[in-house]
N, C-alpha and C positions, 0 to 999 in steps of 0.2 A: 504494500500500500504506500503510495507516494505521499509525502508530507506537503501540505499547502505552504506556499511561500508568500510572504507579504513584506513589502518594503516599509520600513519605519525608522524614525530617528532613535538615537540612543536613550533618550528619556522615556519614550513609549516602550522600548524593549525592556528597560529596567523596571518600569511599572508593571509590565506583563509578568515578569518573573516574580517580583515582590508580591503581586496580587495572589499568585498561586500559593505562597507560603504565609499568608496573612489572614487572621481572623478578625482583627480590629485595626482600623487605621485612624489615628488621632491627628487631625490636620489643622493648620492655621495658615491660610493663604497670605503670604507676605510678598511684597514686591521689592526687588525682583526675585523670582524663584523659578525653579524648573516646573514644567507642566505635569510632573508625575502625580501630585496630589489631585489635580483636576481630572486627569485621566482615570485615576482610581475611583474618584467620586462619581464620575460619569458612568463608568462600567457598573458600579454597584447600583446606581439609581436606575439605569435602563436595563440592567441584567443582560447586557450585550458586550462582548469583548471586541478586540480589533478584528477578529475573524467573523463577527456577526453571530457567534455562538453564545450560549448562556455563560455569563461571567461568574464562574464558581472557582473556589480555591481547591486545594488538593483533598479537602474533606467533603467536597460537593456542595458547599454553602457560599452564599454571597458574603462579601466582606462588609462588616458593619463600620461605616464611616461616621466619625464624630468630628464636626467642625467646631473648633474651640475659639475663644475670644482673644487668646494671646498665646505666645510661644510658651509661657509658663503653664498655661492651662493644658496645652498639648503635652508638655513634658510630664505634668502630673497625671494626665490620663494614661500616658504610656506606662508610667511606673505602676499605677494602680491596676491596669489591665494585665501587665506582665506578672504582678504579684498574685493575681487571680488565676494565672496559668494560661492566658490566651497568647497566641502568637500575634505580636503587635508591631506595627510599623508607623513611623511618622516621616514626613518629608519636609525639608526646610532648606533655606538658603544659608550662606555662611554667617550672616548677621543673626539669623534666627537661632543657629547653633550656639552662638555666643550668649544669646538671651537665655537659652535653655540651661546653660552651664551655671 
C-alpha cells in the first residue's frame, strides 16, 4: 500500500507529529509565533487533519485544546495536566518561553 504524500512546511509537519502524541494542548497565541498552535487548534475543532482524515492522536481521540490568557496560564496548565498523567504539549515563541520560565 502506497503512502499518501502531501507537501507542507516544517511547522505543519511538527504539528502533525506532536498532535499524534498529545492528549492536551495548552496554548497562548503570542505574536510573533509559529502557526503550530493554530494548526493544532484547527484540527481539533474541525476533526480534520492535513490529509482530510479524522484528526485523532495515537489513542484514537481528538486533542483537547485549552487557550489560556497568558504564557503563565499555559505553563500552569501544562504542569497540572502532566501531573495528572496526560501527554501534554504547548507551543510558544522565544519570548513566551522566557515568560514561562
